[in-house]
C-alpha positions in Angstrom: 4.6 -37.8 -0.9 4.5 -36.2 2.6 3.7 -38.5 5.5 2.2 -35.5 7.3 -1.4 -34.7 7.0 -2.2 -31.3 5.4 -3.5 -30.0 8.8 -0.4 -31.0 10.7 1.9 -29.6 8.0 -0.1 -26.4 8.0 0.3 -25.9 11.7 4.0 -26.7 11.4 4.7 -24.1 8.8 2.5 -21.4 10.2 3.8 -22.0 13.7 7.4 -21.8 12.5 6.7 -18.6 10.6 5.1 -16.9 13.7 8.0 -18.1 15.9 10.6 -16.7 13.5 8.7 -13.4 13.1 8.5 -13.1 16.9 12.4 -13.1 17.0 12.4 -10.0 14.9 13.8 -11.8 11.9 13.3 -10.0 8.5 10.0 -11.1 6.9 11.7 -12.5 3.7 14.0 -14.8 5.7 11.2 -15.9 8.0 9.0 -16.9 5.1 11.8 -18.7 3.4 13.0 -20.6 6.4 9.5 -21.6 7.5 8.9 -23.0 4.0 12.2 -24.9 4.0 11.5 -26.3 7.4 8.1 -27.6 6.3 9.5 -29.1 3.1 12.5 -30.7 4.8 10.3 -32.4 7.4 7.9 -33.6 4.8 10.2 -34.5 1.8 13.7 -34.7 3.1 16.9 -33.1 1.9 16.1 -33.5 -1.7 14.0 -30.4 -1.6 17.1 -28.2 -1.9 17.2 -29.1 -5.6 14.2 -27.0 -6.3 14.6 -24.1 -3.9 16.6 -21.7 -6.1 14.5 -22.5 -9.2 11.2 -21.9 -7.3 12.4 -18.6 -5.8 13.6 -17.3 -9.1 10.4 -18.3 -10.8 8.6 -16.0 -8.2 10.3 -12.9 -9.6 11.3 -14.0 -13.1 8.5 -12.1 -14.8 9.2 -9.2 -17.2 6.2 -7.2 -15.8 8.0 -6.9 -12.5 10.4 -4.5 -14.1 7.8 -1.8 -13.4 8.2 -2.2 -9.6 11.8 -0.8 -9.3 10.8 1.9 -11.8 7.9 3.1 -9.7 10.1 2.7 -6.6 12.6 5.0 -8.3 9.9 7.6 -8.9 9.1 7.5 -5.2 12.7 7.6 -4.1 13.4 10.6 -6.4 10.4 12.5 -4.9 11.1 11.5 -1.3 14.7 12.5 -1.5 13.8 16.1 -2.4 11.7 18.9 -0.9 8.8 17.8 -3.2 6.7 16.7 -0.3 7.3 19.9 1.5 6.4 21.9 -1.6 3.2 19.9 -2.0 2.3 20.4 1.6 2.9 24.1 1.5 1.0 24.5 -1.7 -2.1 22.9 -0.2 -1.7 24.8 3.0 -1.7 28.1 1.2 -5.0 27.2 -0.6 -6.7 25.7 2.4 -5.3 27.7 5.3 -8.5 29.9 5.7 -10.8 26.8 5.7 -11.7 25.6 9.2 -9.5 22.6 9.8 -7.6 23.4 6.7 -4.2 22.2 8.0 -5.4 18.7 8.7 -7.2 18.7 5.4 -3.9 19.8 3.8 -2.1 16.9 5.4 -4.5 14.2 4.3 -4.8 15.8 0.8 -1.1 15.9 0.5 -0.9 12.2 1.5 -3.4 11.4 -1.3 -1.5 13.3 -4.0 1.9 12.2 -2.8 0.7 8.6 -2.9 0.3 9.0 -6.7 3.9 10.1 -6.9 5.4 7.3 -4.8 3.1 4.3 -4.6 4.5 3.7 -1.2 2.8 4.0 2.2 5.8 4.4 4.4 7.4 7.0 2.0 4.1 9.0 2.0 3.7 8.8 5.7 7.3 9.9 6.3 7.5 12.7 3.7 4.2 14.4 4.7 4.5 13.6 8.4 7.9 15.4 8.8 6.2 18.7 7.9 2.6 18.1 8.9 2.8 16.7 12.4 5.1 19.4 13.9 3.0 22.1 12.2 -0.3 20.7 13.5 1.1 20.3 17.0 2.5 23.9 16.9 -1.0 25.2 16.0 -2.6 23.3 18.8 -4.2 20.4 17.0 -4.8 17.4 19.3 -1.8 15.1 19.1 -4.0 12.1 18.3 -5.5 14.0 15.3 -2.0 15.1 14.1 -0.5 11.6 14.2 -3.6 9.5 13.4 -4.4 11.5 10.3 -0.9 11.0 8.9 -0.9 7.3 9.8 -4.1 6.8 7.9 -3.3 9.2 5.1 -0.1 7.3 4.4 -1.9 4.1 3.8 -3.4 5.6 0.6 0.0 5.0 -1.0 -0.9 1.4 -1.8 -4.4 2.1 -3.2 -4.1 5.3 -5.3 -2.2 4.5 -8.5 0.5 3.8 -9.3 0.5 1.1 -6.6 3.1 -1.6 -6.2 0.5 -3.8 -4.5 -1.8 -3.6 -7.5 1.1 -4.6 -9.8 1.9 -7.7 -7.7 -1.8 -8.6 -7.6 -2.1 -8.2 -11.3 0.8 -10.4 -12.1 -0.2 -13.0 -9.5 -3.7 -13.3 -10.8 -3.0 -12.5 -14.5 -5.4 -9.5 -14.5 -4.9 -6.2 -16.2 -2.6 -3.8 -14.2 -4.1 -0.8 -16.0 -7.6 -1.8 -15.0 -6.4 -2.4 -11.5 -4.9 1.0 -11.2 -8.2 2.6 -12.4 -10.2 0.5 -9.9 -8.3 2.1 -7.1 -9.0 5.7 -8.0 -12.6 6.2 -6.9 -12.2 4.1 -3.7 -9.0 6.1 -2.9 -10.8 9.4 -3.3 -13.7 8.0 -1.2 -11.4 7.0 1.6 -9.6 10.4 1.4 -13.0 12.2 1.9 -13.9 9.9 4.8 -10.6 10.5 6.5 -11.0 14.3 6.1 -14.5 14.2 7.5 -13.5 12.2 10.5 -10.5 14.4 11.2 -12.7 17.5 11.4 -15.3 15.7 13.5 -12.5 14.5 15.9 -11.1 18.0 16.2 -14.4 19.4 17.2 -15.2 16.5 19.5 -12.0 17.1 21.4 -12.7 20.8 21.8 -10.3 22.2 19.3 -11.4 25.6 17.9 -10.8 26.6 14.3 -10.6 30.3 15.2 -6.9 30.6 14.3 -6.8 29.9 10.6 -3.1 30.7 10.2 -1.4 33.3 8.0 -3.5 34.9 5.2 -2.0 34.4 1.7 -2.7 36.5 -1.3 -3.9 35.0 -4.5 -0.5 35.6 -6.1 1.2 33.8 -3.2 -1.1 30.8 -3.7 -0.3 30.7 -7.4 3.4 31.0 -6.7 3.3 27.7 -4.8 2.0 25.7 -7.8 4.9 25.6 -10.2 7.0 23.3 -8.1 4.1 20.8 -7.7 2.6 21.0 -11.2 5.4 19.1 -13.1 4.9 16.1 -10.8 1.1 16.1 -11.3 1.7 16.2 -15.1 4.1 13.3 -14.9 1.6 11.2 -12.9 -1.3 12.0 -15.3 1.0 11.4 -18.4 2.2 8.1 -17.1 -1.3 6.9 -16.4 -2.5 8.2 -19.7 0.1 6.3 -21.8 -0.7 3.2 -19.7 -4.5 3.4 -20.1 -4.4 4.7 -23.7 -2.6 1.6 -24.8 0.5 3.6 -25.8 2.8 1.6 -23.5 3.0 -1.5 -21.3 3.1 -1.0 -17.5 6.9 -1.5 -17.6 7.4 1.0 -20.3 5.1 3.6 -18.7 6.9 3.1 -15.4 10.3 3.5 -17.0 9.3 6.7 -18.8 7.7 8.1 -15.6 10.9 7.3 -13.6 13.1 9.0 -16.2 11.0 12.1 -16.3 10.6 12.3 -12.5 14.4 11.9 -12.0 15.0 14.6 -14.6 12.5 17.0 -13.0 13.9 16.7 -9.5 17.5 17.1 -10.8 16.7 20.3 -12.6 14.1 21.7 -10.2 16.1 21.1 -7.0 19.6 21.4 -8.7 20.8 18.0 -7.8 23.9 18.3 -9.9 26.3 16.7 -7.5 26.8 12.9 -7.7 26.0 12.2 -4.0 22.2 13.0 -4.2 21.8 10.9 -7.3 23.7 8.0 -5.8 21.5 8.2 -2.7 18.4 8.1 -4.8 19.5 5.0 -6.7 20.8 3.4 -3.5 17.4 3.9 -1.8 15.7 2.5 -4.9 17.9 -0.6 -4.9 17.5 -1.3 -1.2 13.7 -1.1 -1.4 13.4 -3.0 -4.7 15.6 -5.8 -3.4 13.6 -5.9 -0.2 10.3 -6.2 -2.2 11.8 -8.8 -4.6 13.2 -10.9 -1.7 9.8 -10.9 0.0 8.2 -11.9 -3.2 10.7 -14.7 -3.9 10.3 -16.0 -0.3 6.6 -15.7 -0.5 6.6 -17.8 -3.7 8.6 -20.5 -1.9 6.2 -20.3 1.0 3.2 -20.7 -1.4 5.1 -23.6 -3.1 5.5 -25.3 0.2 1.8 -24.9 1.0 0.8 -26.3 -2.3 3.3 -29.2 -2.2 2.0 -30.3 1.2 -1.6 -30.0 -0.1 -2.3 -27.3 2.5 -3.6 -24.8 -0.1 -5.8 -27.4 -1.8 -7.2 -28.6 1.5 -8.1 -25.1 2.7 -9.5 -24.2 -0.7 -11.7 -27.4 -0.8 -12.8 -26.8 2.7 -13.8 -23.2 2.0 -15.5 -24.2 -1.3 -17.5 -26.9 0.4 -19.0 -24.5 2.9 -22.6 -24.2 2.1 -22.9 -20.6 3.0 -24.0 -17.4 1.3 -21.3 -15.9 -0.9 -21.2 -12.8 1.3 -20.6 -14.9 4.4 -17.7 -16.4 2.4 -16.4 -12.9 1.6 -16.7 -12.0 5.3 -14.5 -15.0 6.1 -12.0 -14.0 3.5 -11.9 -10.4 4.9 -11.3 -11.7 8.4 -8.4 -13.8 7.1 -6.9 -10.8 5.3 -7.3 -8.6 8.3 -5.4 -11.0 10.6 -2.7 -11.7 8.0 -2.3 -7.9 7.4 -1.4 -7.5 11.1 1.7 -9.7 10.7 2.8 -9.7 7.1 3.4 -7.0 4.4 0.9 -6.6 1.5 3.3 -8.0 -1.1 3.8 -11.3 0.8 0.1 -11.7 1.5 -0.8 -11.3 -2.1 1.8 -13.7 -3.5 0.9 -16.3 -0.9 -2.9 -16.0 -0.9 -3.7 -15.2 -4.6 -3.5 -18.9 -5.7 -5.8 -19.8 -2.9 -8.4 -17.0 -2.9 -8.6 -15.9 -6.5 -10.4 -19.0 -7.9 -12.8 -19.0 -4.9 -13.6 -15.3 -5.4 -14.2 -15.6 -9.1 -16.2 -18.8 -8.9 -18.4 -17.1 -6.2 -19.3 -14.4 -8.8 -17.2 -11.6 -7.4 -15.4 -9.2 -9.8 -11.6 -9.8 -9.5 -10.9 -6.0 -9.8 -13.4 -5.1 -7.1 -11.8 -7.8 -4.9 -8.3 -6.3 -5.5 -9.6 -3.0 -4.0 -11.2 -4.9 -1.0 -7.9 -6.8 -0.5 -5.8 -3.6 -0.7 -8.0 -1.8 1.9 -7.5 -4.7 4.2 -3.8 -4.4 3.7 -4.1 -0.6 4.5 -5.7 -1.5 7.8 -2.7 -3.8 8.6 -0.4 -0.9 8.1 -1.9 1.0 11.1 -2.7 -1.9 13.4 -0.3 -3.7 15.9 1.8 -5.7 16.2 3.5 -4.9 12.8 1.7 -1.6 11.9 4.5 -0.1 9.8 3.0 3.4 9.7 2.7 3.5 13.5 6.5 3.1 13.8 7.2 5.7 11.1 5.0 8.3 12.9 6.5 7.3 16.2 10.0 8.1 14.8 8.8 11.4 13.4 7.0 12.5 16.6 8.7 10.6 19.5 7.2 13.1 22.0 3.7 11.7 21.3 3.2 8.4 23.2 2.7 5.4 21.0 -0.6 4.6 22.7 -1.9 8.0 21.7 -0.8 7.5 18.1 -2.6 4.1 18.1 -5.8 5.5 19.5 -5.7 8.4 17.0 -5.4 5.8 14.2 -8.1 3.3 15.2 -11.0 5.5 14.1 -9.5 5.5 10.6 -9.5 1.7 10.8 -13.2 1.9 11.4 -13.6 4.3 8.5 -11.8 1.8 6.2 -14.1 -1.1 7.4 -17.1 1.2 6.6 -15.4 1.8 3.2 -15.3 -2.0 2.6 -19.0 -2.3 3.5 -19.9 0.6 1.1 -17.9 -1.1 -1.7 -19.8 -4.3 -1.0 -23.1 -2.5 -1.3 -22.0 -0.4 -4.3 -19.3 -2.3 -6.1 -19.6 0.1 -9.0 -17.5 2.6 -7.1 -14.5 0.4 -7.9 -15.6 -1.0 -11.3 -17.2 2.0 -13.0 -14.1 3.8 -14.0 -12.2 0.8 -15.4 -15.3 -0.1 -17.4 -15.8 3.4 -18.6 -12.2 3.9 -19.7 -11.2 0.4 -20.9 -14.6 -1.2 -21.6 -16.3 -4.1 -19.6 -14.0 -6.8 -18.4 -14.2 -10.1 -20.3 
């Protein structure tokens, strides 16, 4: 047994993790090394006997097969002009609406999220077309960049979502129900983002007089054939999942196969190189996710072995506070953690700690999954590790980072308001899963 007190061990591990992250070390390695450091100090060199087994156990679940399949779907779409086609189709239908271009960008982010399940991919694919076009038409730079930063975060909420898959496996909850729980909140945030973008444009003196080129009804219809197959694949994948036709892994595999087939035929990717690039991108991202999950599992094992998790859980459970105050504390923890760590790592590490507390306090676990995910979305656009900020900065280097940040912060406030709304009206998250799959047991 460790000679260190749980408090001392906790400070040691967390301090080591923050120090390693400050050096710029990849998150997976920082998590693993911090865990090993804590276990070595506490239990000696014998801990190496369980490291490999513990890390493998973190990813040795058949349900995780769905993750690389959904990543493959996203890579196939991101490697082609699919994002450009989606963006142009929405622009043709909304270009005569005041602020239609910014609405097109956020709407494209929401739909593209359903194709990829990835926030950075969504941000990059739509931002490459949307930001230059908005700047060219005179939209304020903070609106152009902030709307893409925020819109990209929808990738981890609107299904299919890798974050929801990891949460479902970590907490042994239904992945199909989790996907459904993210639909209505995702649409709610999309509407809130669009509303703020228009208000911000008017507040900064932008006039919607120039609505862009007028397109005929035929030209609008001509833009749909390239987008429709992807929408059908998304709807079909979700249907077989929710209809009990297939497991999440089988649905993901079928969706990946169909998506790859569509992009090869539609965009004539008949040469080997584009296909190799798609699979290479899929392998890199999948390995990165799995490495983070394995290291996060080791980190969680270290916290549990040194009784840090149990001590924190018992401390929180012993607090004689209203359950909503408790939920406020949990949200504050998730917000801070999201500023430093990716969603996958936070879920794997915190689920064993938070899930029993949340359920015992009378909160719906599927509702909480949405609350957790929105917190992770906020982390994607807040410093110091706001991934979407860096993606947008690479797309539009002419826009100062400070301006990108200030343009994104109002959307953070919108997401906080969204969390409050979900706390007041939890049915926004739970109604659709209950309607489609019946009440949760």
